C-alpha positions in Angstrom: -14.7 -7.0 14.7 -13.2 -9.9 13.0 -11.0 -9.9 9.9 -13.5 -12.2 8.3 -16.1 -9.4 7.8 -13.6 -7.4 5.7 -14.3 -7.6 2.0 -11.4 -6.8 -0.4 -12.6 -5.6 -3.9 -11.6 -3.4 -6.8 -12.0 0.3 -6.2 -13.3 2.6 -8.8 -13.4 6.4 -9.5 -16.5 6.7 -7.2 -14.3 5.6 -4.3 -11.8 8.5 -4.6 -13.2 10.6 -1.8 -13.3 7.8 0.7 -9.9 6.5 -0.2 -8.4 10.0 0.1 -9.9 10.4 3.5 -8.5 7.0 4.7 -5.1 7.8 3.1 -4.8 11.1 4.9 -5.9 9.6 8.2 -3.4 6.8 7.8 -0.4 9.0 6.8 -0.7 11.5 9.6 1.3 9.3 11.9 4.0 8.9 9.2 4.1 12.7 8.7 4.5 13.1 12.5 7.2 10.4 12.6 9.3 12.2 10.0 8.4 15.7 10.9 7.1 16.4 7.4 3.4 17.4 6.9 4.0 17.6 3.1 4.6 13.9 2.3 3.1 13.0 -1.1 0.1 10.9 0.3 -1.0 13.9 2.4 -0.9 16.4 -0.5 -2.3 14.2 -3.2 -5.5 15.9 -4.6 -8.8 14.2 -5.3 -8.2 14.9 -9.0 -4.9 13.1 -8.9 -6.4 10.1 -7.2 -9.4 10.1 -9.6 -6.9 10.0 -12.5 -5.2 6.9 -10.9 -8.5 5.2 -10.3 -9.5 5.9 -13.9 -6.2 4.7 -15.4 -4.6 1.3 -15.7 -3.5 1.0 -12.0 -5.0 -1.7 -9.9 -6.6 -0.2 -6.8 -8.1 -2.5 -4.1 -10.2 -1.4 -1.2 -11.1 -3.1 2.1 -14.7 -2.6 3.3 -15.8 -3.5 6.8 -19.6 -3.3 7.4 -20.1 -0.8 4.6 -17.1 1.4 5.6 -14.0 1.8 3.5 -11.2 0.9 6.0 -8.2 0.4 3.7 -6.8 0.6 0.2 -3.7 -0.3 -1.8 -2.7 0.5 -5.3 -0.4 -1.1 -7.9 1.1 0.3 -11.1 3.3 -1.5 -13.5 6.7 -1.1 -15.0 7.5 -3.9 -17.4 7.0 -7.1 -15.5 7.2 -5.4 -12.1 4.3 -4.3 -9.9 4.9 -1.1 -8.0 2.9 -1.3 -4.8 2.0 2.0 -3.2 -0.3 3.7 -0.7 -1.1 0.7 1.4 -3.4 2.4 4.0 -5.7 1.3 6.8 -7.7 3.7 9.0 -6.0 4.2 12.3 -8.8 2.6 14.4 -8.5 -0.7 12.4 -4.7 -1.0 12.2 -3.1 -4.1 13.6 -6.1 -6.3 12.7 -4.7 -7.9 9.5 -6.4 -5.6 7.0 -3.1 -4.4 5.5 -1.9 -8.0 5.1 -5.1 -9.0 3.4 -4.9 -6.0 1.0 -1.3 -6.8 0.2 -2.0 -10.6 -0.3 -5.1 -9.8 -2.5 -3.1 -7.3 -4.6 -0.3 -9.9 -5.2 -2.8 -12.5 -6.3 -4.5 -9.9 -8.6 -1.3 -8.9 -10.3 0.4 -12.4 -10.4 -0.3 -12.9 -14.1 1.0 -9.5 -15.0 4.1 -9.2 -12.9 7.0 -11.4 -11.9 7.7 -9.4 -8.7 6.3 -6.7 -6.5 8.4 -3.8 -5.2 7.6 -1.1 -2.7 9.3 1.3 -0.3 8.7 2.8 3.1 10.6 5.2 5.4 13.4 3.8 7.5 11.6 4.8 10.8 8.4 3.0 9.8 9.0 -0.1 11.9 5.4 -1.4 11.7 5.4 -1.2 7.9 8.8 -2.9 7.7 7.7 -5.7 10.0 4.6 -6.3 7.9 6.5 -6.4 4.6 9.2 -8.7 6.0 6.5 -11.0 7.4 4.8 -11.4 4.1 8.0 -12.1 2.2 9.5 -8.8 1.1 13.3 -8.4 1.3 15.2 -5.2 1.4 17.0 -4.4 -1.9 18.6 -1.1 -1.1 18.2 2.2 0.9 17.9 5.6 -0.7 18.5 8.8 1.3 16.1 11.4 -0.1 16.2 14.0 2.6 18.1 14.7 5.8 15.2 13.2 7.8 14.2 10.4 5.4 15.8 7.3 4.0 13.6 5.1 1.8 13.9 1.3 2.3 13.2 -0.4 -1.0 11.9 -4.0 -0.8 11.0 -6.7 -3.3 9.0 -9.9 -3.4 9.1 -12.4 -6.3 5.6 -13.5 -7.3 6.8 -16.7 -8.9 8.0 -19.3 -6.4 11.6 -20.5 -7.1 11.8 -24.1 -8.3 13.1 -26.5 -5.7 15.5 -29.2 -6.8 
């Protein structure tokens, strides 16, 4: 199936169940990679997600032929967009859906934020490759557990002026 048939649109509270299902499916590989079945995306409840979807966060979903196949969310801190939970169902990974979600999110928040920030685990090479490819640069690393160092990344949303 081609990337062209994927529609990216705003998600609402009615999408909580499907997003949670996709999120859990997508994060199983991360949990296995780090040997931790209790990572936050896997233990988030439907109620917690419903609250996010009903709040001021921007949540986008990717829909392919009527099936929710991905999602991403953004929250705001001053003029910074905090990108989180970029997920794509395992059988559709590697087809550009994550990139489309991220690009759409950046376009959606450009007026509200000067930069986007995100983090991923140090062993998550596929994630790190995607983020670098779309313009994120590493700002720092934070060791949060013996098995996990978070790689924090940032991307300015306003292009620097060229002289």
